[in-house]
C-alpha positions as CSV (number, residue, x, y, z in Angstrom):
1,M,59.3,97.0,67.5
2,Y,61.9,99.7,66.7
3,V,65.7,99.5,67.1
4,I,68.0,102.4,67.7
5,Q,71.7,101.6,67.5
6,Y,74.9,103.5,67.8
7,G,78.1,101.5,67.5
8,D,77.9,98.6,69.9
9,D,74.9,99.9,71.8
10,L,71.4,99.0,70.9
11,V,68.0,99.9,72.4
12,V,64.8,98.2,71.5
13,I,61.6,100.2,71.7
14,D,58.3,98.3,72.3
15,C,57.5,94.7,71.3
16,G,53.9,94.2,70.4
17,S,51.8,91.5,69.0
18,K,48.9,91.3,66.6
19,F,46.1,88.9,66.0
20,P,46.1,86.7,62.8
21,D,43.8,87.2,59.9
22,E,41.6,84.4,58.4
23,N,44.5,83.2,56.2
24,L,46.6,82.2,59.2
25,L,44.6,79.2,60.2
26,G,45.1,78.0,63.8
27,I,47.6,80.7,64.6
28,D,47.1,82.3,68.0
29,L,49.3,85.3,67.8
30,I,51.9,87.1,65.6
31,V,55.0,88.6,67.1
32,P,58.1,90.2,65.5
33,D,61.0,88.2,64.0
34,I,64.0,88.9,66.2
35,S,66.7,87.3,64.0
36,Y,68.7,90.6,63.9
37,L,68.5,91.0,67.7
38,I,69.7,87.4,68.3
39,E,72.6,88.0,66.0
40,H,73.6,91.2,67.9
41,A,72.5,90.0,71.4
42,D,75.8,91.3,73.0
43,K,74.9,94.8,71.9
44,I,71.4,95.0,73.4
45,R,71.4,97.3,76.4
46,A,67.6,97.3,77.2
47,M,64.0,97.4,75.9
48,V,62.1,100.6,76.6
49,V,58.3,100.4,76.5
50,T,56.2,103.5,75.7
51,H,52.9,102.3,77.0
52,G,50.8,99.2,77.9
53,H,48.7,98.4,74.9
54,E,48.9,94.9,73.4
55,D,50.4,96.1,70.1
56,H,53.3,97.4,72.2
57,I,53.8,94.8,75.0
58,G,52.0,91.6,73.7
59,G,55.1,90.1,72.2
60,I,57.4,90.6,75.2
61,P,57.0,87.2,76.9
62,Y,57.6,85.4,73.6
63,I,60.7,87.4,72.8
64,L,62.1,87.0,76.3
65,K,61.9,83.3,76.0
66,Q,64.5,83.6,73.2
67,L,66.5,86.6,74.3
68,N,66.6,88.1,77.8
69,M,67.1,91.8,78.3
70,P,66.3,94.5,80.9
71,L,62.9,96.2,80.5
72,Y,62.1,99.8,81.4
73,A,58.5,101.0,81.5
74,T,56.1,103.3,83.4
75,R,54.2,102.1,86.5
76,L,51.0,100.9,84.9
77,T,52.9,99.4,82.0
78,V,55.1,97.5,84.4
79,G,52.0,96.1,86.1
80,L,50.6,94.9,82.8
81,I,53.9,93.4,81.8
82,E,54.3,91.6,85.1
83,A,51.0,89.9,84.7
84,K,52.1,88.6,81.3
85,L,55.5,87.5,82.6
86,T,53.9,85.7,85.6
87,E,51.6,83.8,83.2
88,H,54.6,82.7,81.2
89,G,56.8,81.9,84.2
90,L,59.3,84.6,83.3
91,L,58.9,87.2,86.1
92,R,61.7,86.0,88.3
93,K,64.1,85.8,85.4
94,T,63.4,89.4,84.0
95,E,65.0,92.7,85.1
96,L,62.0,95.1,85.1
97,Y,62.6,98.8,86.0
98,E,60.0,101.5,86.6
99,I,60.5,104.9,84.9
100,D,58.5,108.1,84.4
101,S,58.8,111.4,82.4
102,K,61.6,112.7,84.7
103,T,63.8,109.6,84.4
104,R,67.2,109.7,82.7
105,L,69.0,106.6,81.6
106,T,72.5,106.0,80.3
107,L,72.7,102.8,78.2
108,G,76.2,102.7,76.8
109,Q,76.7,105.7,74.5
110,L,72.9,106.2,74.3
111,K,71.4,108.7,76.8
112,L,67.6,108.5,77.2
113,R,65.1,111.2,78.4
114,F,61.3,111.1,78.4
115,F,58.2,113.3,78.0
116,A,54.6,112.6,78.9
117,T,52.0,112.2,76.2
118,N,48.2,111.5,76.2
119,H,46.7,108.3,74.8
120,S,43.8,106.0,75.6
121,I,45.8,104.4,78.5
122,P,47.6,106.2,81.4
123,D,51.4,106.5,81.8
124,C,52.4,107.0,78.1
125,L,55.8,108.3,77.2
126,G,57.7,109.7,74.3
127,I,61.4,108.9,74.2
128,V,64.4,111.2,73.5
129,I,67.6,109.4,72.7
130,D,70.7,111.5,72.7
131,T,73.5,109.9,70.6
132,P,76.9,111.3,69.7
133,E,75.5,111.8,66.2
134,G,72.4,113.8,67.4
135,T,69.1,113.5,69.1
136,V,66.4,111.0,68.0
137,V,62.8,111.3,69.2
138,H,60.2,108.5,69.3
139,T,56.8,109.8,70.1
140,G,55.1,106.6,71.1
141,D,51.3,106.6,70.5
142,F,49.8,110.0,71.4
143,K,47.2,112.7,71.0
144,F,46.9,116.2,72.4
145,D,44.0,115.9,74.8
146,L,43.9,119.3,76.6
147,T,41.3,118.1,79.1
148,P,42.4,114.5,79.9
149,V,40.2,112.4,82.2
150,N,43.1,111.5,84.5
151,E,44.7,114.9,84.4
152,Q,47.9,113.5,83.0
153,Y,48.7,116.4,80.6
154,S,51.1,116.2,77.6
155,D,54.5,117.8,78.3
156,I,54.1,120.3,75.5
157,H,56.7,122.7,77.0
158,K,59.2,119.9,77.2
159,M,58.5,118.9,73.6
160,A,59.1,122.5,72.5
161,D,62.4,122.6,74.5
162,I,63.5,119.4,72.8
163,G,62.8,120.9,69.4
164,L,64.6,124.1,70.3
165,N,67.7,122.1,71.2
166,G,67.7,120.3,67.9
167,V,66.2,117.0,66.7
168,L,68.2,115.0,64.2
169,A,65.4,112.5,63.5
170,L,61.7,112.2,64.6
171,L,59.8,108.9,64.6
172,S,56.2,109.8,64.9
173,E,53.1,107.6,64.9
174,S,50.7,107.7,61.9
175,T,47.5,105.9,62.9
176,N,45.2,108.8,62.2
177,A,47.2,110.5,59.5
178,E,44.2,110.2,57.1
179,R,41.8,111.9,59.6
180,P,41.6,115.7,59.3
181,G,41.3,118.1,62.3
182,F,41.8,117.3,66.0
183,T,40.9,114.2,67.9
184,P,38.2,115.0,70.5
185,S,38.8,114.7,74.2
186,E,38.0,111.5,76.0
187,R,36.1,113.6,78.5
188,L,33.3,113.9,75.9
189,V,32.6,110.2,76.0
190,G,32.0,110.4,79.8
191,E,29.2,112.9,79.2
192,H,27.5,110.6,76.7
193,L,28.0,107.5,78.8
194,E,26.3,109.1,81.8
195,E,23.4,110.2,79.8
196,A,23.0,106.7,78.3
197,F,23.1,105.2,81.8
198,R,20.4,107.5,83.0
199,R,18.1,106.6,80.1
200,A,18.7,102.9,80.2
201,T,16.1,100.4,81.5
202,G,16.9,96.9,82.4
203,K,20.5,95.6,82.7
204,L,23.1,97.7,80.9
205,F,26.0,96.1,79.1
206,I,29.1,98.1,78.0
207,S,31.7,96.6,75.8
208,T,35.0,98.4,75.1
209,F,38.8,97.8,74.9
210,A,39.9,96.4,78.2
211,S,43.1,98.5,78.0
212,N,41.3,101.8,77.7
213,V,41.6,102.6,81.4
214,H,40.2,106.2,80.9
215,R,37.0,104.7,79.4
216,L,36.7,102.2,82.2
217,Q,36.9,105.0,84.8
218,Q,34.1,106.8,83.0
219,V,32.0,103.7,83.0
220,I,32.6,103.3,86.7
221,D,31.7,106.9,87.4
222,A,28.5,106.6,85.3
223,A,27.5,103.4,87.1
224,F,28.2,105.1,90.5
225,K,26.1,108.2,89.7
226,T,23.1,106.0,88.5
227,N,23.3,103.6,91.5
228,R,24.3,100.5,89.5
229,R,26.5,97.7,90.7
230,L,29.2,96.7,88.2
231,A,30.2,93.2,87.1
232,L,33.3,92.4,85.0
233,V,33.1,89.7,82.2
234,G,36.0,88.6,80.1
235,R,39.5,87.6,81.2
236,S,41.4,90.6,79.9
237,M,38.8,93.0,81.4
238,V,39.2,91.4,84.8
239,N,43.0,91.4,84.6
240,V,43.3,95.1,83.5
241,V,40.7,96.4,86.1
242,T,42.4,94.4,88.9
243,I,45.8,95.7,88.0
244,A,44.6,99.3,87.5
245,L,42.7,99.2,90.9
246,N,45.7,97.8,92.8
247,L,48.0,100.5,91.3
248,G,45.5,103.3,91.9
249,Y,44.7,104.1,88.2
250,L,41.1,103.3,88.7
251,R,38.9,104.4,91.6
252,M,35.8,102.4,92.6
253,P,33.9,101.9,95.9
254,D,34.6,98.3,97.2
255,E,30.9,97.4,97.4
256,M,30.2,98.5,93.9
257,L,32.0,95.5,92.2
258,I,30.1,92.3,92.1
259,D,30.7,88.8,90.7
260,P,29.0,87.9,87.4
261,S,27.2,85.1,89.3
262,E,25.5,87.7,91.5
263,V,23.9,89.7,88.7
264,D,20.6,87.9,89.0
265,H,20.5,88.8,92.7
266,Y,19.8,92.4,91.8
267,A,17.0,94.1,90.0
268,P,18.0,94.6,86.3
269,E,18.0,98.4,86.6
270,Q,20.6,98.1,89.4
271,V,23.2,96.3,87.4
272,A,25.8,97.2,84.7
273,I,28.1,94.6,83.0
274,L,31.4,95.7,81.6
275,C,32.7,93.2,79.1
276,T,35.2,92.5,76.4
277,G,34.3,91.8,72.7
278,S,33.8,95.3,71.2
279,Q,35.6,94.1,68.1
280,G,33.4,91.1,67.5
281,E,36.0,88.5,68.7
282,P,34.1,85.1,68.4
283,M,35.2,83.8,71.8
284,A,35.0,87.1,73.7
285,A,32.4,87.8,76.3
286,L,30.0,89.9,74.2
287,A,29.9,87.3,71.4
288,R,29.0,84.6,73.9
289,I,26.4,86.7,75.6
290,S,24.8,87.7,72.3
291,S,24.3,84.1,71.3
292,N,23.1,83.0,74.8
293,N,26.1,80.9,75.3
294,H,27.4,82.6,78.5
295,R,27.0,80.4,81.6
296,Q,26.3,83.3,84.0
297,I,25.0,86.3,82.0
298,G,21.9,86.6,79.8
299,I,20.2,89.4,77.9
300,L,16.5,90.0,78.4
301,P,14.2,92.1,76.2
302,G,14.6,95.8,77.0
303,D,18.2,95.5,78.3
304,T,20.6,98.1,76.8
305,V,24.0,97.2,75.1
306,I,26.5,99.9,74.4
307,I,29.5,99.1,72.1
308,A,31.9,101.9,73.1
309,A,34.4,101.4,70.3
310,T,34.6,101.8,66.5
311,P,35.3,98.6,64.6
312,I,38.9,98.2,63.5
313,P,39.0,97.7,59.7
314,G,38.4,94.0,59.0
315,N,36.2,93.5,62.1
316,E,33.0,95.1,60.8
317,R,31.4,91.8,59.7
318,N,32.0,90.2,63.2
319,V,30.6,93.2,65.0
320,A,27.6,93.4,62.7
321,R,26.8,89.7,63.4
322,I,26.8,90.4,67.2
323,V,24.6,93.4,66.8
324,D,22.1,91.3,64.7
325,N,22.1,88.7,67.5
326,L,21.5,91.4,70.1
327,F,18.5,92.8,68.2
328,Q,17.1,89.3,67.9
329,L,17.2,89.2,71.7
330,R,15.2,92.4,71.6
331,A,17.9,94.4,73.3
332,K,18.4,98.2,72.8
333,V,21.8,98.5,71.1
334,V,24.0,101.6,70.8
335,Y,26.6,100.9,68.1
336,G,28.4,102.4,65.1
337,S,31.2,104.9,64.7
338,G,32.2,106.9,67.7
339,S,31.4,110.2,66.0
340,M,27.8,109.0,65.5
341,T,27.1,107.6,69.0
342,G,29.4,109.8,71.1
343,M,30.5,106.6,72.8
344,H,34.1,106.5,71.5
345,V,36.9,108.8,70.5
346,S,40.3,107.7,69.2
347,G,43.4,107.7,71.3
348,H,45.5,108.8,68.3
349,A,46.5,112.2,67.0
350,S,44.7,113.4,63.9
351,Q,46.3,115.5,61.2
352,E,46.5,118.9,63.0
353,E,48.0,117.2,66.1
354,L,50.5,115.4,64.0
355,K,51.5,118.7,62.4
356,L,51.8,120.2,65.9
357,M,54.2,117.5,67.0
358,L,56.3,118.1,63.9
359,T,56.3,121.8,64.5
360,L,57.3,121.4,68.1
361,M,60.1,119.0,67.3
362,R,61.3,120.7,64.1
363,P,63.3,117.6,63.0
364,K,66.0,117.5,60.3
365,Y,64.9,114.0,59.3
366,F,61.4,112.5,59.6
367,I,60.4,108.9,59.7
368,P,56.6,108.2,60.0
369,I,55.9,105.0,61.9
370,H,53.1,102.8,63.3
371,G,50.5,102.7,60.7
372,E,49.5,101.1,57.4
373,Y,51.7,102.1,54.4
374,R,49.2,104.5,53.1
375,M,49.1,106.3,56.5
376,L,52.8,106.6,56.5
377,H,52.7,108.3,53.1
378,Q,49.9,110.6,54.3
379,H,52.0,111.5,57.3
380,S,55.0,112.3,55.0
381,W,52.8,114.8,53.1
382,L,51.8,116.4,56.4
383,A,55.5,116.8,57.3
384,Q,56.2,118.4,53.9
385,S,53.4,120.9,54.6
386,V,55.1,122.1,57.8
387,G,58.5,122.5,56.2
388,V,60.3,119.2,56.4
389,A,62.3,118.8,53.1
390,T,61.0,116.0,50.9
391,E,64.4,114.4,50.6
392,N,64.7,114.2,54.4
393,I,61.6,112.0,54.8
394,F,61.9,108.3,54.9
395,V,58.8,106.1,54.4
396,L,60.0,102.7,55.4
397,S,58.9,99.0,55.2
398,N,59.6,96.5,57.9
399,G,63.3,95.8,58.0
400,D,64.5,99.0,56.3
401,V,67.4,100.7,58.0
402,V,68.1,104.4,58.0
403,D,71.9,105.1,58.6
404,I,72.9,108.6,59.8
405,Q,76.6,109.5,59.7
406,N,78.1,113.0,60.0
407,G,74.6,114.5,59.9
408,M,73.7,112.8,56.6
409,A,70.9,110.2,56.4
410,S,70.5,107.4,53.9
411,Q,68.4,104.3,53.4
412,S,70.1,101.7,51.4
413,R,70.0,98.4,53.4
414,K,67.6,96.0,55.1
415,V,67.9,93.6,58.0
416,P,66.1,90.2,58.3
417,T,62.6,90.8,59.5
418,G,59.1,89.4,59.2
419,N,56.5,87.7,61.4
420,T,57.0,84.9,64.0
421,L,53.8,82.8,64.3
422,V,52.7,81.6,67.8
423,D,50.6,78.4,67.8
424,G,50.0,77.0,71.3
425,L,53.4,76.5,72.9
426,G,55.2,76.7,69.6
427,I,57.0,80.0,68.7
428,G,58.1,80.2,65.1
429,D,57.7,76.5,64.3
430,I,54.8,77.0,61.9
431,G,55.9,77.9,58.4
432,N,54.4,78.4,55.0
433,I,54.2,74.6,54.2
434,V,52.2,73.9,57.3
435,L,49.9,76.9,56.7
436,R,49.5,75.7,53.1
437,D,48.4,72.3,54.3
438,R,46.0,73.8,56.8
439,K,44.5,76.0,54.0
440,L,44.1,72.9,51.8
441,L,42.5,71.0,54.6
442,S,40.1,73.8,55.3
443,E,39.0,74.2,51.7
444,D,38.7,70.6,50.3
445,G,39.3,68.3,53.2
446,I,41.5,65.1,53.4
447,L,41.3,61.6,51.9
448,I,43.4,58.9,53.7
449,V,44.1,55.7,51.8
450,I,45.5,52.8,53.8
451,V,46.9,49.5,52.4
452,T,48.4,46.7,54.4
453,L,51.3,44.6,52.9
454,S,53.1,41.5,54.0
455,K,56.7,42.3,54.9
456,N,57.8,38.7,54.0
457,D,56.5,38.3,50.5
458,N,55.3,41.9,49.8
459,Q,51.7,40.8,49.1
460,L,48.6,42.8,49.7
461,L,46.9,41.6,52.9
462,S,44.1,44.1,53.3
463,G,42.7,47.3,51.9
464,P,42.5,49.7,50.5
465,D,40.6,51.4,53.4
466,V,39.5,54.9,52.5
467,I,38.8,57.6,55.1
468,S,37.2,60.9,54.1
469,R,37.2,63.9,56.4
470,G,35.8,67.2,55.1
471,F,35.8,66.0,51.5
472,V,32.7,63.8,50.9
473,Y,30.3,61.8,53.1
474,V,31.3,58.2,52.2
475,R,27.8,56.7,52.6
476,E,26.4,59.1,50.0
477,S,29.3,58.7,47.6
478,E,29.6,54.9,47.2
479,K,30.3,55.0,43.4
480,L,33.1,57.5,43.9
481,M,34.7,55.5,46.7
482,E,34.4,52.3,44.7
483,E,36.4,53.9,41.9
484,V,38.9,55.2,44.4
485,N,39.4,51.7,45.7
486,R,39.8,50.3,42.1
487,L,42.4,52.9,41.1
488,T,44.2,52.3,44.4
489,L,44.3,48.5,43.8
490,K,45.5,49.0,40.3
491,T,48.3,51.4,41.4
492,V,49.4,49.0,44.3
493,N,49.4,45.9,42.0
494,H,51.5,47.8,39.4
495,W,53.9,48.8,42.1
496,L,54.2,45.3,43.5
497,E,54.7,43.8,40.0
498,S,57.5,46.2,39.4
499,N,59.3,44.7,42.4
500,T,60.7,48.1,43.6
501,N,61.2,49.2,47.1
502,Q,60.6,52.9,46.3
503,S,57.5,53.4,48.5
504,G,57.9,57.2,48.0
505,L,57.4,56.8,44.3
506,Y,54.3,54.7,44.9
507,K,52.7,57.3,47.2
508,Q,53.4,60.1,44.8
509,T,51.9,58.1,41.9
510,L,48.8,57.3,43.9
511,K,48.4,60.9,44.8
512,D,48.6,61.9,41.2
513,V,46.2,59.2,39.9
514,L,43.6,59.8,42.6
515,G,44.0,63.6,42.5
516,K,43.2,63.8,38.7
517,Y,40.2,61.5,39.1
518,L,38.7,63.3,42.1
519,Y,39.1,66.7,40.4
520,M,37.4,65.4,37.3
521,Q,34.5,64.1,39.3
522,T,34.1,66.8,42.0
523,K,36.2,69.8,41.0
524,R,37.8,69.6,44.4
525,R,41.4,69.0,45.4
526,P,41.4,67.2,48.8
527,M,44.7,66.5,50.5
528,I,45.5,62.8,49.7
529,V,47.5,60.9,52.3
530,P,48.5,57.3,51.3
531,I,49.6,55.1,54.2
532,M,51.4,51.9,53.7
533,I,51.5,49.4,56.6
534,Q,53.9,46.4,56.4
535,V,53.3,43.5,58.8
């Protein structure tokens, strides 16, 4: 999420989400912290969305639940956003407007223009924001694909005109800033896919990003040329293909698409299955198929599986586990980096394309965005190599603000920022304390100690009852549990003899006593929960 503000007019660009890592136990999704936007809600004129990938639209429903605003996006992006808003019951409450590369918007003192870019999903835009201070350009995600699959070409001439007219500040994506050269055309993948389809025996499984509509079209084309019916497996795959077909971004004969339950009605060499799970997600379709846990689809010896994606850093282990499972099922597996298999190319600009964008725009100030911190630094060096002054480049962290006044830019302040954690229906209600408790429970388990006291004379009626979950198996740890009971009784009796009503002090004392003993005996630190019942 990026915010462009001039005076009392504020425009939000994109609002994505990301999936949690293994340290965020139980968290479903991470979306941006919008404290600053809530504080300046009266100044928000709109949100403009560059394209329809999850890291650019995934957070929109969660943000709109807290802060409503008009949305502007291209046709396919609107379709994908509408599906999300419908799921969250927000569609009727949201103003959603369709734009294209020819659209011009006036939002307060901010005037917006757009230019078309290539990426791994159709209908991508860069944004030009004309302010009284000067012109700011946000590239969105892009590459320069000179032979795009869908023939949506980059507006290179328009980019050059924007640069000729003067760009005060350029915000350009940095995902592939470490990768030399040019990113290959998506069209190359289609050639390798068709060849793989012709060689394959048995059923053919293809797993890729559901949002890579260009790749999906090439899979459809390869299946059509090799006379295979196509089944879709995975919720996001079904949603994206359905939306893209309805809007005309995918072309497929009606009779070609079959339901997964119909796969067994055809000979194996007549079927292709397009599924989610190329990043090794444990609950995605490919993971379930590879472990024989899918209720409709199974893999037989000799079937071919193509993983048409390169693992995102951090996902390699999950992908490797799935590949192992597939080999154990005696499938033929095509996997690995896209450069090795020819089954994947990036949707992001490599170094020479990033330098081309900088050369076309010729900005006074440059802000690399959308990448890990090392990528932003690499992009800043690329900018220097094409003539941007070192002192005019700002490598920012989340929350950093660049102020430009009278043509002079400075970075000296921050605004509140961070992550908002989504867990079930809760948005932002899970904090560090809850996460710490979850981590403790996941590592050493929990020990619950229950005692029952008489409310009238404060005498022990029953207990202690000890419940262990994830710590030790009680039946095999009788001596340990006997000592826990003894220490609990000793602590309870001492508390009763002291004739104090400070139950909180008793609980903390019991935690300390049992905690020290259990660590000495087991070298583990379970969460200890004393419960006192008065009857």
